[in-house]
C-alpha positions in Angstrom: -4.1 24.2 20.5 -2.5 22.6 23.0 -0.7 19.2 22.9 -1.3 16.1 25.4 1.1 13.6 25.6 0.2 11.0 23.9 0.2 7.4 25.3 -1.5 4.6 23.1 -0.7 1.1 24.9 0.2 -1.3 21.6 -3.3 -2.5 20.4 -5.0 1.1 19.9 -1.7 1.7 18.2 -1.9 -1.0 15.7 -5.6 -0.2 15.5 -4.9 3.1 14.6 -2.2 2.6 11.7 -4.1 0.4 10.4 -6.5 2.9 10.3 -4.3 5.0 8.7 -3.4 2.3 6.4 -6.8 2.4 5.4 -7.3 5.5 4.8 -4.3 6.0 2.8 -5.3 3.2 0.1 -8.6 4.6 -0.1 -6.9 8.0 -1.2 -5.1 6.5 -3.5 -7.7 4.7 -5.0 -9.5 8.0 -5.4 -6.4 9.6 -7.3 -6.1 6.7 -9.7 -9.8 7.1 -10.9 -9.3 10.9 -10.8 -6.1 10.3 -13.5 -8.2 7.8 -14.8 -11.0 10.1 -15.6 -8.6 12.6 -16.6 -6.8 10.4 -19.4 -10.1 9.5 -21.0 -11.1 13.4 -21.1 -7.9 15.4 -21.5 -6.5 15.5 -24.7 -2.4 14.2 -23.9 -0.8 17.9 -23.9 -3.2 18.9 -21.7 -3.3 15.9 -19.0 -0.3 17.3 -16.5 -2.5 20.4 -15.8 -6.0 18.5 -16.0 -5.0 15.7 -13.8 -2.7 18.5 -11.1 -5.8 20.7 -11.2 -8.2 18.0 -10.0 -5.7 16.5 -7.4 -5.4 20.1 -6.0 -9.5 20.0 -5.7 -8.9 16.9 -3.9 -6.1 17.9 -1.5 -8.8 21.3 -1.3 -11.6 19.2 0.1 -9.9 17.4 2.2 -8.7 20.1 4.0 -11.9 21.5 4.2 -13.0 18.4 6.3 -10.5 18.3 8.5 -10.5 22.1 9.5 -14.6 20.8 10.1 -13.7 17.7 12.7 -15.4 15.1 9.7 -18.4 16.7 10.5 -19.3 17.5 6.7 -19.1 21.2 5.1 -22.2 22.9 2.8 -21.5 23.1 -1.2 -21.2 27.6 -0.6 -18.5 26.6 1.1 -16.9 24.0 -0.2 -17.4 25.6 -4.0 -15.9 29.1 -2.2 -13.4 27.3 -1.2 -12.2 25.3 -4.5 -12.6 28.2 -6.5 -10.3 30.5 -4.5 -7.2 27.6 -4.4 
């Protein structure tokens, strides 16, 4: 993939940074919800492993979305990819 020089005017750059900030906060909210649900359902000695597994699944889902250019991913592809990670 060839890289083109990217030139954004300051307004566009500020808008892009606001969007990145917004998406990062959304992802942190998802992580917080996963952690709370894991804590409620996993025994304390299994919490770290269960949380790690769930976060790996979240990361794999994110990779699938990015690789599809955010156009969506069929469920069978998600299942196959998540089970192989």
